[in-house]
C-alpha positions in Angstrom: 0.0 0.0 0.0 2.9 2.3 0.3 3.1 4.5 -2.8 6.5 5.4 -4.1 7.5 8.9 -3.4 6.4 11.2 -6.2 8.2 14.2 -7.2 6.6 17.6 -7.0 6.3 17.6 -10.8 4.3 14.3 -10.8 2.0 15.6 -8.1 1.3 18.8 -10.1 0.6 16.8 -13.2 -1.8 14.5 -11.4 -3.7 17.5 -9.9 -3.7 19.2 -13.3 -5.3 16.1 -14.8 -7.9 15.9 -12.0 -8.8 19.6 -12.5 -9.2 19.2 -16.3 -11.4 16.1 -15.9 -13.6 17.9 -13.4 -14.0 21.0 -15.6 -14.8 18.9 -18.6 -17.4 16.9 -16.7 -19.0 20.2 -15.4 -19.1 21.6 -18.9 -20.8 18.5 -20.1 -23.4 18.7 -17.3 -24.0 22.5 -18.0 -24.5 21.9 -21.7 -26.9 19.0 -21.0 -28.9 21.2 -18.6 -29.1 24.0 -21.2 -30.4 21.5 -23.8 -33.0 20.1 -21.3 -34.3 23.6 -20.6 -34.4 24.6 -24.3 -36.7 21.6 -25.0 -39.1 22.7 -22.2 -39.0 26.5 -22.9 -41.5 28.2 -25.2 -41.1 31.7 -26.6 -43.8 34.2 -25.8 -44.3 34.8 -29.5 -45.1 31.1 -30.0 -48.0 31.2 -27.4 -51.6 31.2 -28.5 -53.8 34.0 -27.1 -55.5 31.5 -24.7 -52.1 30.5 -23.3 -51.1 34.2 -23.0 -54.2 34.9 -20.9 -53.2 32.2 -18.4 -49.9 34.0 -17.7 -51.4 37.0 -15.8 -54.1 37.9 -13.3 -55.9 41.0 -12.2 -55.9 42.1 -8.5 -59.5 42.6 -7.4 -58.9 43.5 -3.8 -60.6 46.9 -3.9 -62.8 46.4 -7.0 -66.0 46.4 -5.1 -65.0 48.9 -2.4 -67.3 51.8 -3.0 -66.2 54.0 -0.1 -63.8 56.8 -1.0 -60.5 56.5 0.9 -59.7 59.4 3.2 -57.4 60.3 6.1 -57.5 62.8 8.9 -54.8 65.4 9.2 -54.9 68.3 11.7 -58.6 67.6 12.4 -59.5 67.7 8.7 -60.7 64.8 6.5 -58.7 64.8 3.3 -59.8 62.6 0.3 -57.9 61.8 -2.8 -60.4 63.7 -4.9 -60.0 66.8 -2.7 -56.2 66.6 -2.8 -56.4 66.3 -6.6 -58.7 69.3 -6.8 -56.3 71.3 -4.6 -53.4 70.4 -6.9 -55.4 71.3 -9.9 -56.3 74.7 -8.4 -52.7 75.7 -8.4 -51.3 77.8 -11.3 -49.6 75.6 -13.9 -46.1 76.7 -13.1 -46.5 76.1 -9.4 -48.3 72.8 -9.9 -45.5 71.6 -12.2 -42.9 72.5 -9.6 -44.7 70.6 -6.9 -45.3 67.5 -9.1 -41.8 67.3 -10.4 -40.3 67.7 -7.0 -42.4 65.3 -5.0 -43.6 62.8 -7.6 -40.7 62.7 -10.0 -38.1 63.1 -7.3 -36.3 66.0 -9.1 -34.5 68.6 -7.1 -34.9 72.4 -7.6 -31.8 72.7 -9.7 -32.9 69.9 -12.1 -36.4 71.4 -12.5 -34.8 74.9 -13.0 -32.6 73.5 -15.8 -35.6 71.7 -17.4 -37.7 74.9 -17.4 -34.8 77.2 -18.0 -35.5 79.4 -15.0 -33.4 80.3 -11.9 -33.3 77.7 -9.1 -34.7 80.2 -6.6 -37.7 80.7 -8.8 -38.5 77.0 -8.6 -38.0 77.0 -4.9 -40.3 80.0 -4.5 -43.0 78.3 -6.7 -42.8 75.1 -4.7 -42.8 76.6 -1.2 -45.5 79.2 -2.0 -47.7 76.4 -3.3 -48.0 75.1 0.2 -49.8 78.1 1.4 -52.2 77.9 -1.5 -52.8 74.2 -0.9 -53.3 74.8 2.8 -55.9 77.5 2.3 -57.7 75.4 -0.3 -57.9 72.3 1.9 -58.8 74.3 5.0 -61.8 75.8 3.2 -63.1 72.6 1.6 -62.2 69.7 3.9 -64.6 68.5 6.4 -63.8 68.2 10.1 -62.9 64.6 11.2 -65.5 63.0 13.4 
């Protein structure tokens, strides 16, 4: 059972051969797996309309919910419709500054560059819009009960 002493060169050659066999076998396994998957896969363009319809679903959680969603802030009930009306009541330039800043996550400098106006103008439009929105909501929102 005693193996004769191998030289470093022989040990390296044996390890090299082992590594090459391992890599070759893994490559064969990978190619086989790819072929098995290709046999089972179907392109979207090859699907019939009936098969396409089976690939998605519609969420119907709030489909039959008739009540308008609202929330209470500072003793006032704010609905989505009221908030949309308040935004719509703003002048176009102020509404655009608010929407780009809060919903499109642009900063004042980016909005100023887009509209070709000074940054301070955008900041003024955005901040002065709050007072207009506040007044609009205070006048039209109902008290929370």
